N, C-alpha and C positions, 0 to 999 in steps of 0.2 A: 431331880428337876430336869425336864426335857427342854432342850434348846429349840426355840421356834425360829425358822429361817426368816430373815428380813424380807418383808413383802416387796420392798423396792428392789432388792437384789434379785428376787425371782422374776419380777417384771423385766429387769435389765437383761437377765440371762435369756429369757424368752424372746426378747426383741433381737438380741444378737443372733440367736439360733435362726429366727425367721429371716433376718437379713442375709445370713450366710446361705440359706436355702435358695432365696430368690436371687442372690448374687451369682449363684452357679447356673441359673437359667440363661440360655443364650439370648442376647439382645438384638442380634443382627439378622434374625430370620426374615424379617420383612425386606431388608436390603438384599439378602440372598435370593429371595423369590423374585424381586424386581430384576435382578441381573441374570438369573438362570432360567426363568419360566419361558422366555421367548424361544429357547432351543428345545423345549419339551413339546411333543406332538400328541394329538389324539388320533387313534387308529381305528378305522372302520373296515372290517374284513367281510366281504360278501362271499357266501359259499352256496353251492347248489347241492341240495340234499334230496335223496329219494325217500318217498314215503308210500308204503303200501296202502291201497284203498281199503277202508274198513267195510266196504260193501261187497267184497269178494270179486270173483271173476265176472267181467262184463257188467258190473253193477248189481249182480244178483247177490243177496245176502248169503253169508257162509252157512247159516242154518239150513237154508233151502237147498244149497248145493249138497250139503251133507245128507239131507233127507233123500235126495235122488241118488245117493250112493257114489258121488264123485270123490275119489281118494283125496285126502288132504295134501299129499305130496304134489299131485297134479295141480290142485288149486293154487298152491304156493308157487309152483314153478311157472304157471301160465298167467298168474294174476298180474295185470299191468301195473307198472310203477308210476306214481305221480311225483313229478319233480317240482320242488319249490325252492325259493331263495331264502337262505337264512343269513342273518347278520350278527356278527360278534364284534365286541369293542375291546380295545386295549389302549396301552400308552407306549410311548417310545421317546427317543431323543436323537437330535442330529449330532452325530459323532464327529464327522469331518466331511468336507467336500461333497455335500449333498447325500452322504451315506447316513442311514438311520438304523439304530439298533432297537430291537424289541425281542419279545419271546417267540420262540417257534410256535408254541401252542396258540398264540394270538392270530397267526397268519396261516396255520396249517390248512391245506386243501382250499385255500382262498382262490376264487376266480377273479376277484378285483380287490385291491387294497387302496384305500384313500386315507391320506394323512392331512390333518388340520392343524394349523399353527394358532397361537393365541391371538395373532393379528388378523385372523379369519381367512388367511390364504389357505387354499386347498390344492392338493396335487394327487394324481394317481401315481402310486409307487410301483416300481418293479422289484420283485423279490430276487435279489442277487444270489442268495444262498442261505441254507439253513443247516443247523447242527442239532439234531434231536437229542444227542447225548448230553448236551449242556443246556438244552431248551433255549437256544439263541437263533436269531434270524437277522440278516442284514438286508435292508431295503435301500433303494435309490430313487431320487426324484430329480426332475429337470427344472429346478428353480434357480433363482438368482438372488445373491446377497442373503443367503440363509444364515441365521445365527447358529453357532455351535457351542457345545458345552466345554468347560474346562475339565480335563480328566485328571483325577488324583491317583494315589497309590493305596490300594486297599490293604496292602501288607502293613501300612503304617497305622491302620485303625486299631484302637484298643477297646476292650470291653468297658462299657460305661461312657464311651464317646457319644456326643449328640449327633444325630443324623436327621435329615429332612427328606421327605418323599413328595414328589409332585406327579400327579396323574389324574386319571378320569374314572374314579370309582362309580359304578352304576351310571356311567355316562354323565356324571357331574364334572364337566371339563375343568382341568387345571386346578384341582383341589390340592391343598397343602396339609400335610400331617407331619408331626415331629415326634421323636422319641430317642432312645439310646440303643447302642449295640449291646445285645444281651449275651451273645456268645459268638465265637468264630470257629470255622472248620467243621460245621455241622454236616453230617452225612444223612440225607433223607432220601427215601425211595418213593418216587411217584412218577407214574407213566414212563418207567424205564430209565429215568435219569437219577442222578445222585452220586454214582460211583466216581464221577470225574469232576464234581463240583464241590468244593469246600464252602458250603453256604454260610453267609452271615445271618445270624439270627437277631432280629430286632423286635422292639415292642411298638414300632411305628404302625399306626392304623392303616392296614392294607385291605382292600376289598376287591371283588371282581371288577375289572376295568383298570385297576392299577398295574396289572401285569405288563411287564416290559418297560415301565417307567423308571426314571432315574432315582437313585438314592444319593443325596449330597452330604458331604461333611460341612462344617461350619465355615470353611473357606470357600464354599461355593463350588467345590470340585465333585464330580461324579465318582463315587467309590463303590457303587453296586447297582444292580438291575433287579428291581422287585419282581419276584417270580412265583413264589408259593406262599400259601397260608395254611396253618394247621387249624382246622375248624370242624366242629360237629354240626354246625348250623348252616354252613355255607358262607357265613360272614366272618368278620374279624373277631377273634377271641383272644387277642393278646400275643399271638405268635406269628411272626412273619419272617420270610426267608428271602434273601437277596443273593444274586450271583456276584461274587467279587469282580470289580471292574478289571483287575489284572487278568483274570480268566477270560472275561468277555472281550477285551481288546485283542488278546492273542487269537481267539477264535475269529474275530472280525477280520484281522489282518490276513489270516490264512484263507478265509472265504474270498476276500477281495482280491488277493494276489494269486491264489492257487485254485480257487474254486472248490476246495475241499479242506477238511480238517484232519490232520494226522496226529496220532497220539502214540507215545511210547508204550511198550508192552513187555512185561517180564515173562508171562506164561506161567503163572502160579495161581493156586486157589488158596484162600487164607481163612482164618478164623481168629477170634479173640483169645487171649491168654487169660484164663481166670486163675484164681489163687491155687486151686487144686492142680491145674495143668502146670503152673509155674513151679510147684513143688515137684511134680513128676518129671519135669524137664530140667531140673537142677538150677532154676532161676531164683534169685533172691526176692523178686517181687513180680507181680503180673503186669506186663506191659509189652508193647510191640505187636507185630503181625506174625502170627504163627503160620508157617507154610504147611499146608495139608497135602499139596500135590504139585508136581513140577512137570510141565509139558516137555516131552522129548524134543530136542532140537531147538527149543526156544531160548531166549536170552538167559533166563535163570538156570536152565540146564547147562548151557555152555559155560556159565560162570562158576558152576559147581555147587549151586544151591540144592539142598536136599530136603525132603519132608522131615519135619521136626525142628528145622532151623527157625529162629525167630529174628526177623529184621527189626532192629531198634533205631536205625538211622539210615536214610537214603538221600544221596545227593546233598549231604551236609544238613539235612532237615530231620528233626527228631520224629520218630514214628511211635506215638503213644498207643494208638489203636489201629486195628487192621484197616479200618476205613481211611486212615491217613495215607496209606501207601498208594492206592489208585490216584488220589488227588495229586500226589507228588510225581508219580511216574507218568501220568497222563499229560502233564504240562511240559514234559521233556520230549523233544522231537525224536523220531525213530533214527536209528544208526548213530545215536549220540552216546558217548562214554559216560558212565556214572559209577560211583562207588557206594558200597553199603557196609554198615557195621552189623554183624550178625552174631547172635548167641547160639552156639552149637554145643550140646552136651555140657552146658554150664560155663563154657569159656567163650570169650568174645574174639571174633576173627573179622578180617576185612576181605571183601570180595569185590571184584571189578566186573562191570557189565557193559555190554554194547546192546542198547535197547532195540527190540524188534518193533513191529508196527501192529497196533491193536486190530485184531481180526474180529469177525462175528462167527460164532459157532454154537452148536447145540449138541447135547449128548443124551442117551437114554440108557436104561438099565432094566434087565429082566431077572427077577428073583428065581431061586431054585425051588424045587418041589420036594426033593428027598431030604431027610433029616436024621440027625443022630443026637445023642444026649450029652450035655455038658452042664454041670450044676453050679460050680463055684460062683459065677456071676448071675445066676438065675436065667441062663440062656439055654436054648436048644439050637445047635448049629449043625450044618450039613456040609459034606464034601461037594465040590462042584461036579456036576454030571457032564463030563467031557463028550459023552455020546449025544448030548442034546445040542443041536446046531446053534441054538441061541446062547449057549454057554461055552462053546468051544474055544473062543478067543478071550475069555475073561482072565484077568490076572489070577495068580495063585492066591488062595485064601479059603475061608469057610463062610458059608451063607447062614445068616441068622434067620431061623424059621419060627422062633417064638421067644418072647421076652416075658418073664413072669412078673405079675403085678407086685409092687412094693419090694422088688429085688434091687440089688446094687446097680444093675444096668437099666432099670426102668426109668424112662425119661431121657436117657442118654443114648441108647442104642435102639434101633427100630427093626422090626421084622423086614427082611429083605436086604439089610445091610451086608456088605461083604467085608469081613475082617481080614486084614492083610499083615498086621504087625502089632506087637505090644512093646511098649517102651517104658523103662523105669530107671531114672537117674543115670542116664548115659548108656545103659545097656538096652540093646534092641533084640527082640525075639521075632524072627520071621515066622509067619503063619502060612503054611501051604496046604494043610489038611487038618481034620479034626484031631488027629494024634498030636501034631506039633502044637496045636492050640492048647490042648489039655496039658502037655508037657511044659509049655511056657507058664501056665498059671501056677504050676507047682513050685516056681521060683519065688513066689510072693506069699506074704502072710497078711493076716487081718490088720486093717488100718493103713496098708500101703496104698498110695495114690498112683495108679498106673495110667498111662496114656495109650488109648486104643486107636490105631490107624485103621480107617475103614473107608469104603466106597459106598456112597449113597446117591442114587439117581445119576450115576455117572461122574459124580464129583467126589474127590478125596477129602475126608474130614478127619480131624484128630479131636477126640473127646476124652475127658478124664473120668475115671471111676474109682471110688474108694472101696477097697475090698472089705467085706464084713466078716 
């Protein structure tokens, strides 16, 4: 005989469950909005953009100019530009003493910026300074008795905490949306930013026009600046990203006090540690930032960091992924002392650093033309042609001229890569030419996971390959 649950008990349990769900919903959002909205601003940025006439040079259609044999280059060079005014919209908030924070992309190239308060006061704002790397800008207005926000501590946020956004999506001024913190420390790449911002991910509804607006915790404190959305439609699809307020206020203070933003710099290139690389490097599990390259004379080089090292802790902060390291280092001022915990050849060591200053640089790479054969990995490699001026100053190694389909190296190594070293469980084999490359491979057997050190596009990379 089957026991039938008591209907009253089921109803009671359902009521308790529903009560608990609604009991967890915040009740003070309306009070939060009343207290905080006055310090939120709507931003209108006017820009002058150039637009080429669609009627060709002198108002003559392109087809006719082409018929008379006028070269396209001449038409494009001589065609007059029509200038027009474009307007973009965003949000912001009054941080302190008439200073306003918003996103850099909201005011980029603006000829005039106007901010509007919820009490309908309007001011023309001065752009005090911008920081494209964090997508932040600081504005200033000459107003009196302006309300300011309360600033919280974004480090105290936990995944699952309730947060509230106030902004002007699609120019619907001072709209309010709410949700929770979905994740912390997200690294996203968009318009050259991301490396130095550990974004907060939320499910708060954010749309164009919300950019630069504040994200509040339930105590009415600003904990983030709404900056990015992930969308295939251009509108909200459940993923929004905010700049932590701790990052934003540090940038703002530097802009206000120094007129520029300085960031610490190690001088390394990194990649993730996957399970195969962890095995090849003698690690128990995949984690940390794998060092692919160290710039000569920079902070990492002076501290003794070498390619193949894995940073697992920096400045007392755990480094789980390679993207965590720039977040931590970038928030430390140049010429500041810092320490790191590093895995080297399976052992943990401590290194001390004096950070440099983040520079801007670019590099290029020219592949070789000659080739020789090497089969164990499914590669064809070549010695560097030192008589070729473009290769005269390249590091020692071999150039990959072909990668066989469905080989062990397929998808891991590319044509044009320069292989400089092979590493396996603490042993390193320098590669200077095809002969040394072939001899190094003779030390391994099928099933071994080896780490290949290579240069690609001017950047040093370490990748793992399982020998077949």
